[in-house]
KETIFI-131541 format. One record per atom (N, C-alpha, C, O): residue number from 1; residue in three letters; atom name; z, x, y. Coordinates in pm, 1 decimal. Each point is the difference from the previous one (the first is absolute). Example, Ala and Ser with C-alpha at 12.3 -4.5 7.8 and 13.67 -1.06 7.14 Angstrom:
<rs>
R    nr   rest   atom         zz         xx         yy
R     1    Ala      N      780.0     1319.0     -569.0
R     1    Ala     CA        0.0      -89.0      119.0
R     1    Ala      C        0.0       90.0      120.0
R     1    Ala      O       66.5      103.6       -1.9
R     2    Ser      N     -138.5     -138.6      106.9
R     2    Ser     CA        6.0       82.0      119.0
R     2    Ser      C       73.0      -77.0      109.0
R     2    Ser      O       16.9       50.9      110.8
</rs>
This chain:
<rs>
R    nr   rest   atom         zz         xx         yy
R     1    Gly      N     5473.3    11013.1     7118.4
R     1    Gly     CA      148.0       -0.5       -0.6
R     1    Gly      C       73.7     -127.7      -46.4
R     1    Gly      O       89.4       -9.1      -84.2
R     2    Asp      N     -148.9      -89.3      160.0
R     2    Asp     CA       58.9     -138.9      -59.2
R     2    Asp      C      -63.8       -6.8     -140.9
R     2    Asp      O       84.4      -39.6      -80.5
R     3    Lys      N     -197.6       63.2       26.2
R     3    Lys     CA      -23.2      -16.4     -165.3
R     3    Lys      C      116.9       84.5      -70.3
R     3    Lys      O       77.1      -54.2      -79.1
R     4    Val      N      -67.8      198.7      114.5
R     4    Val     CA      102.4       57.4      -47.2
R     4    Val      C      140.1      -66.7      -28.1
R     4    Val      O       62.4       -3.5     -106.1
R     5    Leu      N      -26.6      -53.6      241.3
R     5    Leu     CA      123.1      -50.9       -6.0
R     5    Leu      C      -16.5     -126.5      -91.4
R     5    Leu      O       92.2      -22.4      -78.5
R     6    Glu      N     -198.3      -61.5       80.2
R     6    Glu     CA       17.6      -94.0     -102.2
R     6    Glu      C      -12.2       47.5     -131.0
R     6    Glu      O       41.8      -79.1      -84.6
R     7    Leu      N      -81.2      172.2       47.8
R     7    Leu     CA      -13.7       42.4     -143.2
R     7    Leu      C      130.8       52.3      -51.1
R     7    Leu      O       32.7      -10.5     -118.2
R     8    Phe      N       46.6       71.5      217.2
R     8    Phe     CA      130.7       31.8       -4.2
R     8    Phe      C       83.6     -107.5      -41.8
R     8    Phe      O       72.5        3.1      -99.4
R     9    Arg      N      -86.0     -105.7      184.7
R     9    Arg     CA       69.2     -121.9       -4.8
R     9    Arg      C      -39.3      -69.8     -140.8
R     9    Arg      O       86.0      -75.7      -45.0
R    10    Gln      N     -174.0       87.3      -10.6
R    10    Gln     CA      -41.0      -60.7     -145.5
R    10    Gln      C       64.5       84.7     -100.6
R    10    Gln      O       54.5      -53.4      -96.6
R    11    Ile      N      -56.0      195.5      112.0
R    11    Ile     CA       75.8       82.7      -61.5
R    11    Ile      C      139.9      -19.8      -33.2
R    11    Ile      O       50.1       16.1     -111.3
R    12    Ala      N       11.1      -54.0      222.1
R    12    Ala     CA      131.5      -46.7       13.8
R    12    Ala      C       40.3     -124.3      -78.7
R    12    Ala      O       97.3      -11.5      -74.5
R    13    Arg      N     -188.7      -77.9      104.0
R    13    Arg     CA       21.6     -139.3      -62.6
R    13    Arg      C       11.0       22.3     -157.7
R    13    Arg      O       75.3      -67.7      -70.1
R    14    Arg      N     -160.2      172.2       19.9
R    14    Arg     CA      -18.9       27.0     -133.1
R    14    Arg      C      128.1       87.7      -68.2
R    14    Arg      O       20.3       16.6     -120.3
R    15    Gly      N       50.7       28.5      220.9
R    15    Gly     CA      120.2       74.9      -58.0
R    15    Gly      C      -46.2      176.7        4.9
R    15    Gly      O       63.8       91.5      -52.1
R    16    Gly      N     -173.1      -81.8      118.9
R    16    Gly     CA      -40.7      128.0       -1.3
R    16    Gly      C     -113.3       51.3      -84.8
R    16    Gly      O       -6.0      -63.4     -105.3
R    17    Glu      N      -75.3      146.3      114.6
R    17    Glu     CA     -104.3       75.4      -51.3
R    17    Glu      C        1.0      144.8        8.9
R    17    Glu      O       86.6       70.2       52.2
R    18    Gly      N     -207.3      -29.9     -117.0
R    18    Gly     CA       -1.3      154.0       25.4
R    18    Gly      C      -78.8        5.4      119.1
R    18    Gly      O     -102.4      -63.9       24.3
R    19    Val      N      180.5      174.1       70.2
R    19    Val     CA      -79.7       21.5      128.3
R    19    Val      C       -7.0      154.8       22.0
R    19    Val      O       85.7       63.9      -61.1
R    20    Ser      N     -151.0      -11.3      118.6
R    20    Ser     CA      -29.3      132.6       31.2
R    20    Ser      C      112.1       92.9       69.9
R    20    Ser      O       72.7      -50.4       85.6
R    21    His      N      -61.0      164.1     -116.1
R    21    His     CA       82.1      100.3       64.5
R    21    His      C       -8.5       -5.1      170.6
R    21    His      O     -106.2       16.4       60.0
R    22    Gly      N      203.8      -35.5       -9.7
R    22    Gly     CA      -14.7      -26.3      145.4
R    22    Gly      C       29.2     -128.6       57.3
R    22    Gly      O       35.2      -20.6      116.1
R    23    Val      N      -57.4      -86.6     -231.2
R    23    Val     CA       57.1     -129.1        3.2
R    23    Val      C      161.0      -31.1        3.6
R    23    Val      O       78.9       35.3      -87.6
R    24    Gln      N      -50.3      -99.0      191.0
R    24    Gln     CA      137.3      -34.0      -53.7
R    24    Gln      C       45.0     -141.6       71.0
R    24    Gln      O       13.6      -22.9      120.2
R    25    Leu      N        2.7      -53.5     -218.3
R    25    Leu     CA       31.2     -177.0       28.4
R    25    Leu      C      139.6      -15.4      -26.5
R    25    Leu      O       56.4       71.6      -82.7
R    26    Val      N        8.1     -168.4      153.2
R    26    Val     CA      140.2       -9.2       -6.6
R    26    Val      C      -51.7     -155.0      -28.2
R    26    Val      O      -81.5      -58.5       71.3
R    27    Ile      N      146.2        2.5     -191.8
R    27    Ile     CA      -30.3     -150.8       -9.7
R    27    Ile      C      143.1      -59.5      -69.5
R    27    Ile      O       83.9       68.3      -58.7
R    28    Ser      N      -79.7     -211.4       81.4
R    28    Ser     CA      119.2      -69.6      -26.4
R    28    Ser      C      -11.8      -60.0     -140.0
R    28    Ser      O     -108.2      -25.7      -52.9
R    29    Arg      N      234.9        4.1       -6.2
R    29    Arg     CA        0.4      -36.8     -129.0
R    29    Arg      C      -92.5     -146.5      -41.0
R    29    Arg      O      -59.3      -30.7     -103.4
R    30    Asp      N       76.6      -37.0      226.6
R    30    Asp     CA      -85.8     -117.8       16.0
R    30    Asp      C     -162.0       17.2       27.3
R    30    Asp      O      -77.4      -95.5       -6.6
R    31    Gly      N       39.7      220.0       35.7
R    31    Gly     CA     -152.3       45.5      -14.0
R    31    Gly      C      -35.7      -20.4      163.5
R    31    Gly      O     -103.9      -58.6       30.5
R    32    Lys      N      168.2       94.6       42.3
R    32    Lys     CA      -45.7       -1.7      159.8
R    32    Lys      C       -1.6      171.6       40.8
R    32    Lys      O       86.8       82.5      -28.5
R    33    Leu      N     -187.7      -65.2       87.9
R    33    Leu     CA      -37.2      115.6       30.0
R    33    Leu      C       97.2       48.8      112.4
R    33    Leu      O       -9.3      -74.8       97.3
R    34    Leu      N       96.6      172.6      -79.5
R    34    Leu     CA       97.9       25.9      120.7
R    34    Leu      C      -55.8      105.6       91.2
R    34    Leu      O       16.3        5.4      121.9
R    35    Ser      N      -80.4       73.3     -193.0
R    35    Ser     CA      -71.6      111.5       59.5
R    35    Ser      C     -101.0       68.5      -78.6
R    35    Ser      O        5.9        3.0     -122.9
R    36    Ala      N     -111.5       59.9      199.6
R    36    Ala     CA     -110.1       70.0      -62.0
R    36    Ala      C      -27.6      129.5      119.0
R    36    Ala      O       -4.7        7.9      122.7
R    37    Arg      N      -10.5       90.0     -246.7
R    37    Arg     CA      -29.0      154.0      119.7
R    37    Arg      C     -108.0       51.5      -93.8
R    37    Arg      O      -30.4      -47.7     -109.3
R    38    Leu      N      -27.1      162.6      175.8
R    38    Leu     CA      -96.2       77.7      -67.9
R    38    Leu      C       27.3      131.9       67.4
R    38    Leu      O      -22.1       20.0      119.4
R    39    Asp      N       77.0       78.5     -212.2
R    39    Asp     CA        2.7      125.3       59.5
R    39    Asp      C       95.0        0.8      102.3
R    39    Asp      O      -18.9       66.2      102.0
R    40    Gly      N      151.4     -155.1     -125.1
R    40    Gly     CA       82.5       -5.5       99.7
R    40    Gly      C        4.1      -90.9      112.4
R    40    Gly      O      103.9      -26.9       60.2
R    41    Asn      N     -239.4      -29.0      -27.1
R    41    Asn     CA      -34.2      -62.0      120.8
R    41    Asn      C      -41.5     -165.8      -64.7
R    41    Asn      O      -52.1      -22.4     -109.3
R    42    Ala      N       90.5      -72.9      206.9
R    42    Ala     CA       -3.5     -117.5      -25.3
R    42    Ala      C     -149.4      -49.8        3.0
R    42    Ala      O      -78.6       37.6       86.9
R    43    Ile      N       44.7     -125.6     -188.8
R    43    Ile     CA     -143.3      -50.0       -4.7
R    43    Ile      C      -26.4      -44.0      166.1
R    43    Ile      O       87.2      -63.1       59.9
R    44    Asp      N     -202.0       98.8        0.1
R    44    Asp     CA      -35.2      -36.2      132.7
R    44    Asp      C     -105.2     -121.2      -24.0
R    44    Asp      O     -116.4       21.9      -33.6
R    45    Pro      N      167.0     -147.3       53.5
R    45    Pro     CA      -83.0     -106.2      -26.2
R    45    Pro      C     -156.1       10.2       51.0
R    45    Pro      O      -91.0      -56.2      -60.9
R    46    Gln      N       73.7      122.9      162.0
R    46    Gln     CA     -137.1       10.6       59.5
R    46    Gln      C      -62.4      118.4      -54.9
R    46    Gln      O     -100.8       40.1       58.3
R    47    Ala      N      141.6       22.6     -158.6
R    47    Ala     CA      -61.3      145.2      -35.3
R    47    Ala      C      -79.0      -54.3     -100.7
R    47    Ala      O        9.2     -116.2      -39.6
R    48    Ser      N     -108.9      224.1      -13.8
R    48    Ser     CA      -81.0       -7.9     -112.5
R    48    Ser      C       41.0       78.6     -111.2
R    48    Ser      O       10.8      119.7       26.7
R    49    Tyr      N       17.1     -155.0     -152.6
R    49    Tyr     CA       63.3       87.3     -127.3
R    49    Tyr      C     -105.4      -25.7      -96.1
R    49    Tyr      O      -59.5     -107.0      -12.9
R    50    Arg      N       37.7      232.6      -65.4
R    50    Arg     CA      -75.8       -2.1     -113.2
R    50    Arg      C       87.2       -7.8     -140.2
R    50    Arg      O       77.4       89.1      -34.8
R    51    Val      N      -99.1     -193.7      -29.6
R    51    Val     CA       71.7      -58.5     -141.4
R    51    Val      C      -92.4       63.2     -108.3
R    51    Val      O     -121.6       -5.4       18.3
R    52    Thr      N      176.9       71.1     -141.4
R    52    Thr     CA      -64.3       24.6      -93.1
R    52    Thr      C       75.0      -62.4     -132.7
R    52    Thr      O      117.3       21.8      -30.0
R    53    Thr      N     -190.8      -86.8      -27.6
R    53    Thr     CA       46.8      -76.0     -125.5
R    53    Thr      C     -102.9       -6.5     -109.8
R    53    Thr      O     -113.4       47.8        2.2
R    54    Ile      N      170.3     -112.9      -95.4
R    54    Ile     CA     -135.0      -39.6     -117.0
R    54    Ile      C      -38.3     -145.8       29.7
R    54    Ile      O       57.5      -87.4       64.9
R    55    Asp      N     -163.2       89.0     -127.4
R    55    Asp     CA      -63.1      -88.0       26.8
R    55    Asp      C       38.0     -154.0      -43.3
R    55    Asp      O      -51.2      -94.6       59.9
R    56    Tyr      N      153.7       73.5     -178.6
R    56    Tyr     CA       52.0     -113.3      -14.1
R    56    Tyr      C       97.8      -31.4      135.5
R    56    Tyr      O      -26.7     -116.8       27.9
R    57    Leu      N      103.6      154.7       46.2
R    57    Leu     CA       66.8       -9.4       99.8
R    57    Leu      C      -86.2       -5.7      122.4
R    57    Leu      O       48.9      -59.9       95.7
R    58    Ala      N     -176.5      115.0      -80.5
R    58    Ala     CA      -88.5       -4.8      100.1
R    58    Ala      C      -21.8     -121.7       10.3
R    58    Ala      O       -4.9      -50.2      112.3
R    59    Gln      N      -14.6      -32.0     -234.4
R    59    Gln     CA      -75.9     -141.4      -10.2
R    59    Gln      C      116.0     -109.1       35.8
R    59    Gln      O      -33.7     -115.0       27.9
R    60    Gly      N      149.4      147.4      -29.1
R    60    Gly     CA       85.9      -68.2       63.6
R    60    Gly      C       88.5      -59.8     -104.6
R    60    Gly      O       56.4     -108.4       14.8
R    61    Asn      N      -47.4      177.1     -112.4
R    61    Asn     CA       64.5      -38.0     -132.6
R    61    Asn      C      156.3       35.3       -6.8
R    61    Asn      O       26.4       74.5       94.4
R    62    Asp      N       58.1      -95.1     -153.2
R    62    Asp     CA      148.6       -9.9        0.9
R    62    Asp      C       74.2      -60.8      129.1
R    62    Asp      O      118.5       27.3       19.3
R    63    Gln      N     -181.8     -100.2       58.2
R    63    Gln     CA       20.8      -83.5      100.8
R    63    Gln      C        0.8      104.1      125.4
R    63    Gln      O       72.2      -30.6       94.9
R    64    Leu      N     -144.2      146.1      -87.8
R    64    Leu     CA      -21.2       51.3       90.8
R    64    Leu      C     -125.1      -14.6       67.5
R    64    Leu      O      -89.4       84.6        2.6
R    65    Thr      N       88.5     -211.0       58.9
R    65    Thr     CA     -161.5      -60.3       59.4
R    65    Thr      C        3.9       77.6      124.4
R    65    Thr      O     -107.1      -24.6       55.3
R    66    Ala      N      174.2      104.8       16.9
R    66    Ala     CA      -14.8       66.6      116.2
R    66    Ala      C     -126.0      108.1       35.8
R    66    Ala      O      -56.2       30.6      105.2
R    67    Phe      N       39.9       13.6     -253.8
R    67    Phe     CA     -109.7       81.8       -7.2
R    67    Phe      C     -121.5      -89.4       -2.1
R    67    Phe      O      -97.1       61.4       44.4
R    68    Gln      N       71.0     -173.8      -77.2
R    68    Gln     CA     -124.2      -81.7       42.7
R    68    Gln      C      -46.1      -13.1      147.6
R    68    Gln      O     -112.2      -34.2       37.4
R    69    Gly      N      180.5       55.7       12.3
R    69    Gly     CA        2.2      -16.6      169.0
R    69    Gly      C      -65.3      170.8       49.6
R    69    Gly      O      -58.2       14.7      107.4
R    70    Gly      N       73.5       63.6     -173.3
R    70    Gly     CA      -21.1      131.6       32.2
R    70    Gly      C     -145.5       45.6       52.9
R    70    Gly      O      -95.0      -73.3      -27.5
R    71    Thr      N       75.5      177.6       93.7
R    71    Thr     CA     -119.2       -6.3       65.3
R    71    Thr      C      -60.4      162.3      -16.1
R    71    Thr      O       82.3       91.0        8.9
R    72    Asp      N     -215.3      -60.6      -30.7
R    72    Asp     CA      -49.2      117.3      -26.1
R    72    Asp      C       20.6       35.8     -138.8
R    72    Asp      O       23.5      115.4      -36.1
R    73    Leu      N      -33.9     -233.3      -55.4
R    73    Leu     CA       56.0       14.2     -157.6
R    73    Leu      C     -141.5      130.9      -55.7
R    73    Leu      O     -120.3       -2.6       26.0
R    74    Asn      N      189.3       89.5      -96.1
R    74    Asn     CA      -94.0      111.9      -52.4
R    74    Asn      C       58.4        8.8     -132.4
R    74    Asn      O      104.3       62.2      -19.9
R    75    Ala      N     -174.2     -128.0      -79.3
R    75    Ala     CA       24.0       42.0     -161.3
R    75    Ala      C      -85.8       71.5      -69.1
R    75    Ala      O      -78.8      -51.7      -79.1
R    76    Pro      N       85.0      169.5      100.4
R    76    Pro     CA      -98.9       79.4      -75.1
R    76    Pro      C      -11.0       -7.8     -151.9
R    76    Pro      O      117.5        4.6      -36.6
R    77    Ser      N     -189.6      -13.3      -64.7
R    77    Ser     CA      -15.8        1.1     -127.9
R    77    Ser      C       -4.8       86.0      -75.4
R    77    Ser      O       12.9      -27.2     -119.3
R    78    Glu      N      -30.4      144.8      155.8
R    78    Glu     CA      -27.1      113.6      -67.5
R    78    Glu      C      117.5       54.4      -77.8
R    78    Glu      O      114.9      -18.4       40.3
R    79    Glu      N     -138.0       76.3     -136.4
R    79    Glu     CA      116.3       35.8     -134.7
R    79    Glu      C      131.7       69.4       91.8
R    79    Glu      O      118.4      -27.9      -19.2
R    80    Lys      N     -161.3      108.4      105.4
R    80    Lys     CA      101.8       78.5       82.9
R    80    Lys      C       58.5      -81.4       92.3
R    80    Lys      O       74.0       61.2       77.1
R    81    Asn      N      -82.5     -180.6      -58.7
R    81    Asn     CA       88.0      -90.9       75.2
R    81    Asn      C       95.0      -96.8      -82.9
R    81    Asn      O       72.7      -84.2       52.8
R    82    Asn      N      -82.1      106.0     -182.6
R    82    Asn     CA       61.4      -79.5     -101.9
R    82    Asn      C      151.3       27.5       11.3
R    82    Asn      O       42.7      115.4        0.7
R    83    Thr      N       20.6     -200.5        6.3
R    83    Thr     CA      170.9       25.3      -24.7
R    83    Thr      C       14.1      102.6     -105.3
R    83    Thr      O       34.5      113.6       32.5
R    84    Arg      N      -57.3     -142.5     -151.2
R    84    Arg     CA       29.1       95.4     -125.0
R    84    Arg      C      -41.1      120.7       54.4
R    84    Arg      O       82.1       90.3       16.0
R    85    Tyr      N     -206.0      -76.1       16.3
R    85    Tyr     CA      -43.6      158.3       31.6
R    85    Tyr      C       77.2       53.9       89.2
R    85    Tyr      O       50.0      112.0      -11.1
R    86    Ile      N      -34.7     -191.3      109.4
R    86    Ile     CA       94.8       68.5      126.4
R    86    Ile      C      137.0       52.5      -54.6
R    86    Ile      O       41.2      111.8       30.7
R    87    Ile      N       14.0     -179.8      -96.5
R    87    Ile     CA      129.9       14.7      -54.0
R    87    Ile      C      -14.1      121.7      -96.8
R    87    Ile      O       67.4       97.8       32.3
R    88    Ala      N     -142.6      -86.5     -144.6
R    88    Ala     CA      -36.8       76.1      -86.9
R    88    Ala      C      -13.0      150.8       67.8
R    88    Ala      O       60.9      104.2      -24.3
R    89    Asp      N     -186.4     -142.0      138.5
R    89    Asp     CA      -18.4      134.5       54.2
R    89    Asp      C      135.7       79.5       60.7
R    89    Asp      O       33.2      116.2      -23.2
R    90    Tyr      N       21.1     -195.5       91.1
R    90    Tyr     CA      134.1       22.2       65.0
R    90    Tyr      C       95.0       95.2      -91.2
R    90    Tyr      O       52.4      105.0       37.2
R    91    Phe      N      -43.2     -159.5     -152.4
R    91    Phe     CA       94.0       31.3     -102.3
R    91    Phe      C      -60.1      149.3      -43.8
R    91    Phe      O       73.2       97.4      -18.1
R    92    Arg      N     -207.2      -95.2        5.0
R    92    Arg     CA      -70.3      149.1      -40.6
R    92    Arg      C       15.5      113.3      103.2
R    92    Arg      O       21.7      118.9      -23.4
R    93    Leu      N      -37.2     -180.2      143.4
R    93    Leu     CA       27.0       84.8      102.1
R    93    Leu      C      118.3       42.4        8.9
R    93    Leu      O        7.6      115.3       42.5
R    94    Met      N      113.6     -178.7      -73.2
R    94    Met     CA      141.4       19.5       11.9
R    94    Met      C       30.6      112.2     -115.7
R    94    Met      O       57.4      107.1       19.9
R    95    Ala      N     -103.7     -150.8     -134.6
R    95    Ala     CA      -10.3       78.9      -96.3
R    95    Ala      C      -40.1      154.2      -15.0
R    95    Ala      O       54.1       93.8      -58.5
R    96    Ala      N     -174.4     -105.7      137.4
R    96    Ala     CA      -50.2      137.0       26.1
R    96    Ala      C       77.9       91.0      117.8
R    96    Ala      O      -22.1      120.5       12.1
R    97    Lys      N      103.0     -183.9       60.9
R    97    Lys     CA       64.0       70.4       98.5
R    97    Lys      C      140.6       52.2      -81.0
R    97    Lys      O       67.7       95.1       39.0
R    98    Gly      N      -43.1     -162.0     -137.9
R    98    Gly     CA      146.8       13.5     -104.3
R    98    Gly      C       80.3      -91.4       86.5
R    98    Gly      O      113.1       37.5       30.9
R    99    Ile      N     -156.8     -152.6       12.0
R    99    Ile     CA      127.7      -82.8       66.4
R    99    Ile      C        4.7     -105.0      -95.7
R    99    Ile      O     -103.1      -48.1      -47.1
R   100    Ala      N      206.9       13.2       18.8
R   100    Ala     CA       58.0     -101.5      -95.6
R   100    Ala      C       -9.4     -132.7       81.1
R   100    Ala      O       81.0       -9.9       92.2
R   101    Val      N     -164.5      -90.3     -111.4
R   101    Val     CA       -2.7     -125.2       93.8
R   101    Val      C      139.1     -101.3      -81.4
R   101    Val      O        9.0      -12.8     -122.1
R   102    Asp      N       76.7      -42.1      211.4
R   102    Asp     CA       90.3      -78.7      -52.1
R   102    Asp      C       18.3      -92.9      146.4
R   102    Asp      O      -34.1       19.6      116.6
R   103    Ala      N      103.1     -125.9     -184.9
R   103    Ala     CA       71.6     -101.4       92.3
R   103    Ala      C      124.2       22.6       60.6
R   103    Ala      O       94.5       60.8      -50.3
R   104    Lys      N      -99.4     -111.2      157.5
R   104    Lys     CA      152.5       17.2       72.0
R   104    Lys      C       -7.7     -122.5      117.7
R   104    Lys      O      -97.0      -43.8       61.7
R   105    Leu      N      227.5       10.9      -57.7
R   105    Leu     CA       33.4     -138.0       97.4
R   105    Leu      C      -14.5       70.9      160.8
R   105    Leu      O       68.9       93.4       40.7
R   106    Glu      N     -156.0     -150.6       21.4
R   106    Glu     CA       -1.7       70.1      130.9
R   106    Glu      C       50.5     -157.1       89.3
R   106    Glu      O       10.6        3.7      122.6
R   107    Gly      N       10.0     -101.2     -180.7
R   107    Gly     CA       48.1      -94.1       95.5
R   107    Gly      C      -90.7      -49.8      106.3
R   107    Gly      O       39.8      -16.5      115.3
R   108    Arg      N     -163.3       -7.9     -153.7
R   108    Arg     CA     -124.0      -72.5       51.6
R   108    Arg      C       27.9     -147.7       27.3
R   108    Arg      O      -27.0      -31.9      115.8
R   109    Ile      N       70.9      -59.5     -187.7
R   109    Ile     CA       71.1     -119.9       17.6
R   109    Ile      C      125.2       -0.9      -23.0
R   109    Ile      O       45.7       61.5      -96.3
R   110    Val      N       28.0     -128.2      176.8
R   110    Val     CA      157.4      -14.8       -3.7
R   110    Val      C       27.9     -123.1       16.7
R   110    Val      O      -64.7      -61.9       84.5
R   111    Val      N      152.9        4.5     -149.2
R   111    Val     CA       29.5     -140.1      -34.0
R   111    Val      C      148.9       -0.5      112.6
R   111    Val      O       80.0       93.5       -3.0
R   112    Ser      N      -63.4     -210.2       94.6
R   112    Ser     CA       74.7       13.8       70.4
R   112    Ser      C       68.0     -128.1      -10.6
R   112    Ser      O      -67.6     -102.0      -12.9
R   113    Asp      N      242.4       95.0       18.7
R   113    Asp     CA       61.2     -130.6       -0.8
R   113    Asp      C       15.2      -45.1      101.4
R   113    Asp      O      108.4      -57.6       10.3
R   114    Glu      N     -202.2       55.3      121.3
R   114    Glu     CA        9.4      -48.5      112.3
R   114    Glu      C      -71.4     -146.2      -18.2
R   114    Glu      O       -8.2      -77.0       95.7
</rs>
């Protein structure tokens, strides 16, 4: 939980980053994390959370150094775990179901004037 909050603080300092569905961050215009929720619940500093990302960020790049302090790192190198493969596979699956994949604004990160 503490590491996830630190990651979200780093994301706030950068003015936002891509985050998963279910994550809602409120950040200030000057880069402070005002609140962090997952599926409507506040992040519990004592809880453990699973975070999935690309290797570049997991290595602490783009100023997201909180990843470097993570535990139980699992970085499988099989092609099925390659980000491009996962995204392409998702698009194929949706196309087979006749579902058009589109981007929509969900308010995952809200910038507040507070």
